[in-house]
Backbone as CSV, one residue per row, in Angstrom:
resi,resn,N_x,N_y,N_z,CA_x,CA_y,CA_z,C_x,C_y,C_z
1,UNK,113.386,111.986,93.170,113.159,112.879,94.285,113.690,112.194,95.529
2,UNK,114.369,112.937,96.344,114.973,112.419,97.569,114.430,113.210,98.745
3,UNK,113.931,112.510,99.739,113.477,113.155,100.971,114.178,112.467,102.124
4,UNK,114.802,113.242,102.987,115.477,112.587,104.089,115.993,113.534,105.133
5,UNK,116.667,112.959,106.097,117.303,113.651,107.199,116.338,114.587,107.923
6,UNK,115.299,113.963,108.470,114.336,114.659,109.321,113.549,115.760,108.624
7,UNK,113.440,115.695,107.336,112.571,116.650,106.643,111.132,116.197,106.810
8,UNK,110.240,117.141,106.781,108.820,116.828,106.910,108.260,116.597,105.513
9,UNK,107.559,115.513,105.339,107.016,115.136,104.040,105.566,115.587,103.949
10,UNK,105.274,116.384,102.966,103.910,116.828,102.728,103.404,116.181,101.449
11,UNK,102.300,115.483,101.534,101.749,114.827,100.350,100.997,115.808,99.463
12,UNK,100.672,116.974,99.987,99.964,117.963,99.190,100.846,118.381,98.030
13,UNK,100.340,118.226,96.827,101.097,118.619,95.650,101.894,117.503,95.016
14,UNK,102.090,116.396,95.695,102.859,115.291,95.135,102.215,114.768,93.854
15,UNK,100.892,114.820,93.779,100.197,114.320,92.599,100.528,115.122,91.349
16,UNK,101.110,116.298,91.505,101.485,117.128,90.360,102.836,116.730,89.764
17,UNK,103.568,115.868,90.425,104.858,115.402,89.911,104.622,114.184,89.022
18,UNK,103.937,114.388,87.929,103.445,113.288,87.099,104.535,112.498,86.389
19,UNK,105.731,113.031,86.282,106.825,112.313,85.616,107.799,111.676,86.599
20,UNK,107.522,111.784,87.886,108.424,111.243,88.903,108.546,109.730,88.747
21,UNK,109.778,109.243,88.601,110.005,107.812,88.413,110.688,107.142,89.596
22,UNK,111.483,107.885,90.358,112.245,107.306,91.465,112.045,108.166,92.711
23,UNK,111.670,107.528,93.800,111.453,108.230,95.058,112.249,107.522,96.142
24,UNK,113.093,108.286,96.850,113.904,107.756,97.947,113.485,108.474,99.224
25,UNK,113.077,107.705,100.210,112.769,108.221,101.540,113.841,107.660,102.461
26,UNK,114.666,108.525,102.999,115.810,108.076,103.789,115.962,108.930,105.037
27,UNK,116.167,108.284,106.157,116.457,108.979,107.401,115.320,109.858,107.885
28,UNK,114.107,109.351,107.789,112.924,110.097,108.248,112.228,109.289,109.341
29,UNK,112.813,109.223,110.537,112.262,108.358,111.577,110.874,108.771,112.061
30,UNK,110.475,110.004,111.828,109.162,110.462,112.283,108.072,110.298,111.227
31,UNK,108.459,109.987,109.997,107.472,109.844,108.931,106.638,108.594,109.169
32,UNK,105.312,108.766,109.217,104.412,107.659,109.501,103.517,107.294,108.327
33,UNK,103.287,108.220,107.428,102.265,108.016,106.408,102.778,108.300,105.008
34,UNK,102.171,107.622,104.054,102.359,107.905,102.639,101.050,108.481,102.113
35,UNK,101.107,109.190,101.006,99.852,109.673,100.412,98.948,108.490,100.057
36,UNK,97.658,108.739,100.008,96.709,107.677,99.679,96.998,107.053,98.323
37,UNK,97.449,107.858,97.383,97.732,107.359,96.044,99.100,107.853,95.617
38,UNK,100.028,106.926,95.438,101.333,107.297,94.903,101.245,107.320,93.389
39,UNK,102.110,108.067,92.776,102.065,108.261,91.339,102.236,106.960,90.564
40,UNK,101.411,106.742,89.555,101.545,105.530,88.749,102.827,105.505,87.922
41,UNK,103.487,106.655,87.766,104.729,106.726,86.987,105.945,106.211,87.758
42,UNK,105.809,105.969,89.066,106.956,105.523,89.864,107.466,104.163,89.391
43,UNK,108.764,104.103,89.150,109.425,102.850,88.783,110.158,102.245,89.969
44,UNK,110.553,103.107,90.925,111.247,102.585,92.102,110.920,103.421,93.329
45,UNK,110.833,102.720,94.445,110.611,103.339,95.745,111.617,102.723,96.703
46,UNK,112.420,103.569,97.334,113.403,103.119,98.311,113.074,103.759,99.649
47,UNK,112.976,102.932,100.682,112.697,103.414,102.036,113.788,102.871,102.943
48,UNK,114.581,103.756,103.514,115.660,103.370,104.423,115.625,104.261,105.657
49,UNK,115.783,103.638,106.805,115.863,104.354,108.077,114.623,105.208,108.342
50,UNK,113.472,104.650,108.035,112.178,105.286,108.310,111.354,104.274,109.104
51,UNK,111.695,104.105,110.352,111.143,103.033,111.190,109.625,102.923,111.148
52,UNK,108.944,104.037,111.206,107.486,103.997,111.298,106.820,103.602,109.986
53,UNK,107.518,103.764,108.884,106.966,103.386,107.578,107.309,101.961,107.177
54,UNK,108.413,101.451,107.640,108.933,100.164,107.168,107.920,99.031,107.294
55,UNK,107.312,98.887,108.440,106.339,97.813,108.640,105.100,97.991,107.792
56,UNK,104.642,99.206,107.671,103.447,99.481,106.876,103.662,99.208,105.394
57,UNK,104.894,99.334,104.932,105.196,99.156,103.508,105.669,97.748,103.168
58,UNK,105.788,96.882,104.154,106.180,95.495,103.872,105.028,94.788,103.161
59,UNK,105.300,93.609,102.616,104.268,92.863,101.875,103.034,92.573,102.725
60,UNK,103.199,92.487,104.014,102.071,92.227,104.913,101.530,93.501,105.554
61,UNK,102.120,94.639,105.214,101.735,95.895,105.836,100.501,96.538,105.226
62,UNK,99.954,97.478,105.943,98.716,98.139,105.520,98.885,99.011,104.275
63,UNK,100.110,99.390,103.935,100.331,100.235,102.754,100.711,99.444,101.504
64,UNK,100.827,98.125,101.617,101.267,97.341,100.457,100.357,97.579,99.246
65,UNK,99.060,97.673,99.458,98.147,97.891,98.327,98.391,99.241,97.654
66,UNK,98.956,100.195,98.368,99.262,101.516,97.797,100.538,101.509,96.961
67,UNK,101.452,100.587,97.259,102.756,100.626,96.587,103.039,99.410,95.715
68,UNK,102.190,98.402,95.743,102.491,97.150,95.039,102.587,97.308,93.525
69,UNK,102.074,98.393,92.966,102.169,98.636,91.518,103.569,99.089,91.091
70,UNK,104.413,99.451,92.040,105.754,99.958,91.738,106.669,98.765,91.446
71,UNK,107.316,98.747,90.268,108.130,97.586,89.889,109.289,97.269,90.840
72,UNK,109.946,98.284,91.373,111.105,98.032,92.242,110.878,98.724,93.585
73,UNK,110.741,97.918,94.616,110.551,98.437,95.972,111.681,97.892,96.833
74,UNK,112.380,98.789,97.502,113.479,98.386,98.382,113.231,98.997,99.755
75,UNK,113.151,98.143,100.756,112.941,98.612,102.123,114.109,98.117,102.958
76,UNK,114.890,99.046,103.481,116.084,98.729,104.277,117.009,97.743,103.573
77,UNK,117.274,98.002,102.332,118.224,97.202,101.581,117.693,95.898,101.033
78,UNK,116.455,95.590,101.290,115.884,94.317,100.802,114.930,94.555,99.659
């Protein structure tokens, strides 16, 4: 699933995508939040050009506990 270019992200209903394995968030400078629980089926999460999320999703960020179960996490190319 790809979300980007100033689209508004709604977490409502995301829990129904039970087979989702790859999620790319790109070019969403206004996006500030992730759902409380991301799908356990996620194998990769990529976050690029989402300034407000980047710090929260870093290893020291407040969202790390929400995403640390994902095997491959890439934030701004790292």
